[in-house]
N, CA, C and O atoms as a GROMACS GRO file, in nm:
protein
  340
    1UNK      N    1   5.952  -5.570  -2.271
    1UNK     CA    2   5.934  -5.489  -2.154
    1UNK      C    3   6.065  -5.427  -2.111
    1UNK      O    4   6.170  -5.450  -2.172
    2UNK      N    5   6.058  -5.352  -2.007
    2UNK     CA    6   6.177  -5.285  -1.955
    2UNK      C    7   6.226  -5.355  -1.828
    2UNK      O    8   6.156  -5.439  -1.770
    3UNK      N    9   6.347  -5.320  -1.786
    3UNK     CA   10   6.403  -5.374  -1.663
    3UNK      C   11   6.336  -5.301  -1.547
    3UNK      O   12   6.347  -5.178  -1.539
    4UNK      N   13   6.269  -5.371  -1.458
    4UNK     CA   14   6.204  -5.303  -1.346
    4UNK      C   15   6.307  -5.246  -1.248
    4UNK      O   16   6.406  -5.312  -1.214
    5UNK      N   17   6.285  -5.126  -1.203
    5UNK     CA   18   6.378  -5.063  -1.109
    5UNK      C   19   6.388  -5.142  -0.979
    5UNK      O   20   6.489  -5.133  -0.909
    6UNK      N   21   6.284  -5.218  -0.946
    6UNK     CA   22   6.284  -5.298  -0.823
    6UNK      C   23   6.393  -5.406  -0.824
    6UNK      O   24   6.426  -5.460  -0.718
    7UNK      N   25   6.448  -5.437  -0.940
    7UNK     CA   26   6.556  -5.536  -0.943
    7UNK      C   27   6.676  -5.490  -0.861
    7UNK      O   28   6.756  -5.571  -0.814
    8UNK      N   29   6.688  -5.359  -0.844
    8UNK     CA   30   6.796  -5.304  -0.762
    8UNK      C   31   6.786  -5.344  -0.616
    8UNK      O   32   6.882  -5.329  -0.540
    9UNK      N   33   6.670  -5.395  -0.575
    9UNK     CA   34   6.652  -5.439  -0.437
    9UNK      C   35   6.710  -5.577  -0.412
    9UNK      O   36   6.719  -5.620  -0.297
   10UNK      N   37   6.748  -5.647  -0.517
   10UNK     CA   38   6.803  -5.783  -0.505
   10UNK      C   39   6.954  -5.774  -0.478
   10UNK      O   40   7.035  -5.821  -0.558
   11UNK      N   41   6.988  -5.716  -0.367
   11UNK     CA   42   7.127  -5.678  -0.339
   11UNK      C   43   7.224  -5.794  -0.319
   11UNK      O   44   7.345  -5.772  -0.318
   12UNK      N   45   7.176  -5.915  -0.304
   12UNK     CA   46   7.266  -6.030  -0.288
   12UNK      C   47   7.303  -6.095  -0.420
   12UNK      O   48   7.381  -6.191  -0.422
   13UNK      N   49   7.248  -6.045  -0.530
   13UNK     CA   50   7.281  -6.104  -0.661
   13UNK      C   51   7.430  -6.091  -0.690
   13UNK      O   52   7.491  -5.987  -0.667
   14UNK      N   53   7.487  -6.198  -0.741
   14UNK     CA   54   7.627  -6.196  -0.783
   14UNK      C   55   7.639  -6.204  -0.935
   14UNK      O   56   7.738  -6.158  -0.991
   15UNK      N   57   7.539  -6.261  -1.000
   15UNK     CA   58   7.539  -6.274  -1.146
   15UNK      C   59   7.397  -6.245  -1.195
   15UNK      O   60   7.299  -6.296  -1.140
   16UNK      N   61   7.388  -6.163  -1.299
   16UNK     CA   62   7.258  -6.129  -1.354
   16UNK      C   63   7.265  -6.141  -1.506
   16UNK      O   64   7.333  -6.063  -1.572
   17UNK      N   65   7.193  -6.239  -1.559
   17UNK     CA   66   7.189  -6.264  -1.703
   17UNK      C   67   7.056  -6.215  -1.758
   17UNK      O   68   6.952  -6.276  -1.736
   18UNK      N   69   7.061  -6.104  -1.830
   18UNK     CA   70   6.940  -6.048  -1.890
   18UNK      C   71   6.949  -6.048  -2.043
   18UNK      O   72   6.871  -5.980  -2.109
   19UNK      N   73   7.043  -6.123  -2.098
   19UNK     CA   74   7.057  -6.124  -2.243
   19UNK      C   75   6.947  -6.204  -2.310
   19UNK      O   76   6.889  -6.295  -2.250
   20UNK      N   77   6.918  -6.169  -2.436
   20UNK     CA   78   6.816  -6.235  -2.517
   20UNK      C   79   6.677  -6.232  -2.453
   20UNK      O   80   6.608  -6.334  -2.449
   21UNK      N   81   6.636  -6.116  -2.402
   21UNK     CA   82   6.505  -6.105  -2.338
   21UNK      C   83   6.414  -6.001  -2.401
   21UNK      O   84   6.308  -5.972  -2.346
   22UNK      N   85   6.452  -5.945  -2.513
   22UNK     CA   86   6.373  -5.842  -2.581
   22UNK      C   87   6.343  -5.724  -2.489
   22UNK      O   88   6.235  -5.666  -2.496
   23UNK      N   89   6.437  -5.690  -2.404
   23UNK     CA   90   6.419  -5.577  -2.313
   23UNK      C   91   6.434  -5.446  -2.389
   23UNK      O   92   6.513  -5.435  -2.483
   24UNK      N   93   6.357  -5.346  -2.346
   24UNK     CA   94   6.358  -5.215  -2.410
   24UNK      C   95   6.381  -5.106  -2.306
   24UNK      O   96   6.388  -5.133  -2.186
   25UNK      N   97   6.392  -4.984  -2.352
   25UNK     CA   98   6.405  -4.866  -2.268
   25UNK      C   99   6.544  -4.858  -2.203
   25UNK      O  100   6.634  -4.935  -2.237
   26UNK      N  101   6.559  -4.764  -2.112
   26UNK     CA  102   6.687  -4.740  -2.046
   26UNK      C  103   6.708  -4.836  -1.930
   26UNK      O  104   6.614  -4.893  -1.875
   27UNK      N  105   6.833  -4.852  -1.893
   27UNK     CA  106   6.871  -4.933  -1.778
   27UNK      C  107   6.852  -4.846  -1.654
   27UNK      O  108   6.911  -4.738  -1.647
   28UNK      N  109   6.772  -4.890  -1.557
   28UNK     CA  110   6.745  -4.805  -1.441
   28UNK      C  111   6.870  -4.786  -1.353
   28UNK      O  112   6.950  -4.878  -1.336
   29UNK      N  113   6.883  -4.667  -1.299
   29UNK     CA  114   6.998  -4.636  -1.212
   29UNK      C  115   6.998  -4.722  -1.086
   29UNK      O  116   7.103  -4.742  -1.025
   30UNK      N  117   6.882  -4.772  -1.047
   30UNK     CA  118   6.872  -4.859  -0.929
   30UNK      C  119   6.955  -4.986  -0.942
   30UNK      O  120   6.985  -5.050  -0.842
   31UNK      N  121   6.992  -5.021  -1.063
   31UNK     CA  122   7.078  -5.139  -1.081
   31UNK      C  123   7.214  -5.117  -1.014
   31UNK      O  124   7.285  -5.213  -0.984
   32UNK      N  125   7.248  -4.993  -0.990
   32UNK     CA  126   7.371  -4.961  -0.920
   32UNK      C  127   7.368  -4.996  -0.772
   32UNK      O  128   7.471  -4.986  -0.704
   33UNK      N  129   7.253  -5.038  -0.721
   33UNK     CA  130   7.242  -5.081  -0.581
   33UNK      C  131   7.287  -5.226  -0.563
   33UNK      O  132   7.297  -5.274  -0.450
   34UNK      N  133   7.315  -5.295  -0.672
   34UNK     CA  134   7.354  -5.438  -0.666
   34UNK      C  135   7.502  -5.449  -0.630
   34UNK      O  136   7.584  -5.488  -0.714
   35UNK      N  137   7.534  -5.416  -0.508
   35UNK     CA  138   7.673  -5.405  -0.463
   35UNK      C  139   7.753  -5.534  -0.471
   35UNK      O  140   7.876  -5.530  -0.478
   36UNK      N  141   7.687  -5.649  -0.469
   36UNK     CA  142   7.757  -5.777  -0.475
   36UNK      C  143   7.769  -5.832  -0.617
   36UNK      O  144   7.824  -5.941  -0.637
   37UNK      N  145   7.719  -5.758  -0.714
   37UNK     CA  146   7.717  -5.806  -0.852
   37UNK      C  147   7.858  -5.820  -0.908
   37UNK      O  148   7.938  -5.726  -0.903
   38UNK      N  149   7.889  -5.938  -0.961
   38UNK     CA  150   8.019  -5.966  -1.021
   38UNK      C  151   8.011  -5.977  -1.172
   38UNK      O  152   8.106  -5.941  -1.242
   39UNK      N  153   7.897  -6.026  -1.224
   39UNK     CA  154   7.879  -6.044  -1.368
   39UNK      C  155   7.740  -5.993  -1.407
   39UNK      O  156   7.640  -6.024  -1.342
   40UNK      N  157   7.737  -5.912  -1.515
   40UNK     CA  158   7.612  -5.851  -1.559
   40UNK      C  159   7.608  -5.859  -1.711
   40UNK      O  160   7.692  -5.800  -1.779
   41UNK      N  161   7.510  -5.932  -1.764
   41UNK     CA  162   7.498  -5.956  -1.908
   41UNK      C  163   7.371  -5.890  -1.961
   41UNK      O  164   7.260  -5.925  -1.918
   42UNK      N  165   7.386  -5.796  -2.053
   42UNK     CA  166   7.273  -5.718  -2.103
   42UNK      C  167   7.255  -5.726  -2.254
   42UNK      O  168   7.162  -5.666  -2.307
   43UNK      N  169   7.339  -5.798  -2.324
   43UNK     CA  170   7.341  -5.792  -2.470
   43UNK      C  171   7.223  -5.866  -2.534
   43UNK      O  172   7.151  -5.941  -2.469
   44UNK      N  173   7.206  -5.840  -2.664
   44UNK     CA  174   7.098  -5.895  -2.747
   44UNK      C  175   6.959  -5.859  -2.692
   44UNK      O  176   6.871  -5.944  -2.678
   45UNK      N  177   6.943  -5.731  -2.662
   45UNK     CA  178   6.815  -5.672  -2.625
   45UNK      C  179   6.796  -5.548  -2.712
   45UNK      O  180   6.869  -5.530  -2.809
   46UNK      N  181   6.702  -5.465  -2.678
   46UNK     CA  182   6.680  -5.339  -2.748
   46UNK      C  183   6.682  -5.224  -2.647
   46UNK      O  184   6.595  -5.138  -2.648
   47UNK      N  185   6.782  -5.226  -2.561
   47UNK     CA  186   6.795  -5.124  -2.459
   47UNK      C  187   6.845  -4.994  -2.521
   47UNK      O  188   6.904  -4.995  -2.629
   48UNK      N  189   6.822  -4.883  -2.454
   48UNK     CA  190   6.858  -4.752  -2.507
   48UNK      C  191   6.929  -4.669  -2.402
   48UNK      O  192   6.933  -4.705  -2.284
   49UNK      N  193   6.985  -4.559  -2.444
   49UNK     CA  194   7.044  -4.463  -2.351
   49UNK      C  195   7.188  -4.495  -2.316
   49UNK      O  196   7.259  -4.561  -2.391
   50UNK      N  197   7.228  -4.448  -2.201
   50UNK     CA  198   7.363  -4.466  -2.148
   50UNK      C  199   7.355  -4.549  -2.022
   50UNK      O  200   7.265  -4.532  -1.940
   51UNK      N  201   7.450  -4.638  -2.006
   51UNK     CA  202   7.456  -4.716  -1.882
   51UNK      C  203   7.473  -4.619  -1.766
   51UNK      O  204   7.563  -4.535  -1.770
   52UNK      N  205   7.390  -4.627  -1.664
   52UNK     CA  206   7.397  -4.533  -1.553
   52UNK      C  207   7.533  -4.534  -1.483
   52UNK      O  208   7.597  -4.639  -1.468
   53UNK      N  209   7.576  -4.416  -1.440
   53UNK     CA  210   7.702  -4.404  -1.365
   53UNK      C  211   7.702  -4.494  -1.242
   53UNK      O  212   7.806  -4.546  -1.202
   54UNK      N  213   7.584  -4.513  -1.183
   54UNK     CA  214   7.574  -4.597  -1.063
   54UNK      C  215   7.615  -4.740  -1.092
   54UNK      O  216   7.672  -4.807  -1.005
   55UNK      N  217   7.588  -4.788  -1.212
   55UNK     CA  218   7.628  -4.925  -1.249
   55UNK      C  219   7.778  -4.928  -1.277
   55UNK      O  220   7.847  -5.019  -1.232
   56UNK      N  221   7.828  -4.829  -1.349
   56UNK     CA  222   7.972  -4.823  -1.376
   56UNK      C  223   8.052  -4.816  -1.246
   56UNK      O  224   8.163  -4.870  -1.238
   57UNK      N  225   7.996  -4.749  -1.145
   57UNK     CA  226   8.066  -4.737  -1.017
   57UNK      C  227   8.089  -4.873  -0.951
   57UNK      O  228   8.180  -4.888  -0.870
   58UNK      N  229   8.007  -4.972  -0.986
   58UNK     CA  230   8.025  -5.106  -0.928
   58UNK      C  231   8.156  -5.169  -0.974
   58UNK      O  232   8.208  -5.257  -0.906
   59UNK      N  233   8.208  -5.125  -1.087
   59UNK     CA  234   8.335  -5.180  -1.135
   59UNK      C  235   8.450  -5.084  -1.109
   59UNK      O  236   8.565  -5.127  -1.100
   60UNK      N  237   8.424  -4.954  -1.096
   60UNK     CA  238   8.530  -4.856  -1.077
   60UNK      C  239   8.564  -4.832  -0.932
   60UNK      O  240   8.676  -4.792  -0.899
   61UNK      N  241   8.470  -4.855  -0.845
   61UNK     CA  242   8.487  -4.830  -0.702
   61UNK      C  243   8.585  -4.931  -0.642
   61UNK      O  244   8.587  -5.047  -0.684
   62UNK      N  245   8.663  -4.888  -0.547
   62UNK     CA  246   8.758  -4.980  -0.482
   62UNK      C  247   8.688  -5.099  -0.419
   62UNK      O  248   8.746  -5.208  -0.410
   63UNK      N  249   8.566  -5.079  -0.375
   63UNK     CA  250   8.492  -5.189  -0.311
   63UNK      C  251   8.402  -5.264  -0.409
   63UNK      O  252   8.334  -5.358  -0.370
   64UNK      N  253   8.402  -5.223  -0.535
   64UNK     CA  254   8.316  -5.286  -0.635
   64UNK      C  255   8.362  -5.424  -0.674
   64UNK      O  256   8.482  -5.453  -0.677
   65UNK      N  257   8.267  -5.510  -0.704
   65UNK     CA  258   8.296  -5.648  -0.742
   65UNK      C  259   8.274  -5.675  -0.889
   65UNK      O  260   8.314  -5.781  -0.939
   66UNK      N  261   8.211  -5.584  -0.960
   66UNK     CA  262   8.171  -5.609  -1.098
   66UNK      C  263   8.294  -5.620  -1.189
   66UNK      O  264   8.365  -5.522  -1.211
   67UNK      N  265   8.317  -5.741  -1.240
   67UNK     CA  266   8.433  -5.762  -1.326
   67UNK      C  267   8.393  -5.796  -1.469
   67UNK      O  268   8.476  -5.786  -1.560
   68UNK      N  269   8.267  -5.836  -1.492
   68UNK     CA  270   8.218  -5.868  -1.627
   68UNK      C  271   8.091  -5.788  -1.651
   68UNK      O  272   7.992  -5.801  -1.578
   69UNK      N  273   8.094  -5.705  -1.754
   69UNK     CA  274   7.979  -5.625  -1.793
   69UNK      C  275   7.972  -5.625  -1.945
   69UNK      O  276   8.056  -5.564  -2.012
   70UNK      N  277   7.872  -5.693  -1.999
   70UNK     CA  278   7.859  -5.707  -2.144
   70UNK      C  279   7.727  -5.650  -2.191
   70UNK      O  280   7.622  -5.678  -2.134
   71UNK      N  281   7.734  -5.568  -2.298
   71UNK     CA  282   7.613  -5.504  -2.350
   71UNK      C  283   7.628  -5.481  -2.500
   71UNK      O  284   7.736  -5.497  -2.557
   72UNK      N  285   7.517  -5.444  -2.563
   72UNK     CA  286   7.518  -5.402  -2.703
   72UNK      C  287   7.558  -5.255  -2.705
   72UNK      O  288   7.473  -5.167  -2.690
   73UNK      N  289   7.685  -5.228  -2.724
   73UNK     CA  290   7.736  -5.092  -2.713
   73UNK      C  291   7.694  -5.002  -2.829
   73UNK      O  292   7.712  -4.880  -2.822
   74UNK      N  293   7.639  -5.059  -2.934
   74UNK     CA  294   7.586  -4.976  -3.041
   74UNK      C  295   7.448  -4.921  -3.004
   74UNK      O  296   7.405  -4.819  -3.059
   75UNK      N  297   7.380  -4.986  -2.913
   75UNK     CA  298   7.248  -4.942  -2.868
   75UNK      C  299   7.256  -4.866  -2.735
   75UNK      O  300   7.184  -4.768  -2.715
   76UNK      N  301   7.341  -4.912  -2.647
   76UNK     CA  302   7.357  -4.851  -2.515
   76UNK      C  303   7.500  -4.798  -2.504
   76UNK      O  304   7.595  -4.872  -2.526
   77UNK      N  305   7.514  -4.671  -2.472
   77UNK     CA  306   7.646  -4.617  -2.449
   77UNK      C  307   7.697  -4.676  -2.319
   77UNK      O  308   7.635  -4.661  -2.214
   78UNK      N  309   7.810  -4.740  -2.327
   78UNK     CA  310   7.861  -4.814  -2.210
   78UNK      C  311   8.010  -4.787  -2.192
   78UNK      O  312   8.093  -4.862  -2.243
   79UNK      N  313   8.044  -4.680  -2.120
   79UNK     CA  314   8.185  -4.646  -2.102
   79UNK      C  315   8.262  -4.743  -2.013
   79UNK      O  316   8.385  -4.740  -2.010
   80UNK      N  317   8.192  -4.828  -1.942
   80UNK     CA  318   8.261  -4.918  -1.848
   80UNK      C  319   8.242  -5.066  -1.883
   80UNK      O  320   8.279  -5.152  -1.803
   81UNK      N  321   8.186  -5.096  -1.999
   81UNK     CA  322   8.166  -5.236  -2.037
   81UNK      C  323   8.299  -5.307  -2.057
   81UNK      O  324   8.396  -5.249  -2.107
   82UNK      N  325   8.303  -5.433  -2.018
   82UNK     CA  326   8.422  -5.513  -2.041
   82UNK      C  327   8.419  -5.580  -2.178
   82UNK      O  328   8.522  -5.624  -2.228
   83UNK      N  329   8.300  -5.587  -2.238
   83UNK     CA  330   8.284  -5.648  -2.370
   83UNK      C  331   8.159  -5.592  -2.435
   83UNK      O  332   8.055  -5.578  -2.371
   84UNK      N  333   8.172  -5.561  -2.565
   84UNK     CA  334   8.059  -5.508  -2.641
   84UNK      C  335   8.023  -5.603  -2.754
   84UNK      O  336   8.109  -5.670  -2.811
   85UNK      N  337   7.895  -5.609  -2.787
   85UNK     CA  338   7.846  -5.694  -2.895
   85UNK      C  339   7.783  -5.609  -3.002
   85UNK      O  340   7.736  -5.662  -3.102
   0.00000   0.00000   0.00000
C-alpha cells in the first residue's frame, strides 16, 4: 500500500520508522507537516518519485528538527537524505 496523506496530521511524531513495509507510490507532501520529526526511515520499500520539498524543508529550515532521513535513493530521488540504501 501507499503512505496515507493523513499521517501528516500526526504532528507530535518525533521518529517515524516505515522501513520494510512494502510501501509503494510517492511520498505524500503532507509528511512535511510533521514539524517535530527528528528521524524518518523510509528504506527497503518500493516507493517512487522525488521526496517532497516539504519534507526536505524539515531538515533545511532553521526551525527544522529532522536530522536523520534514510531512503532507497535509487528508487526515490532524495536530495536531502542523510543516508541512502
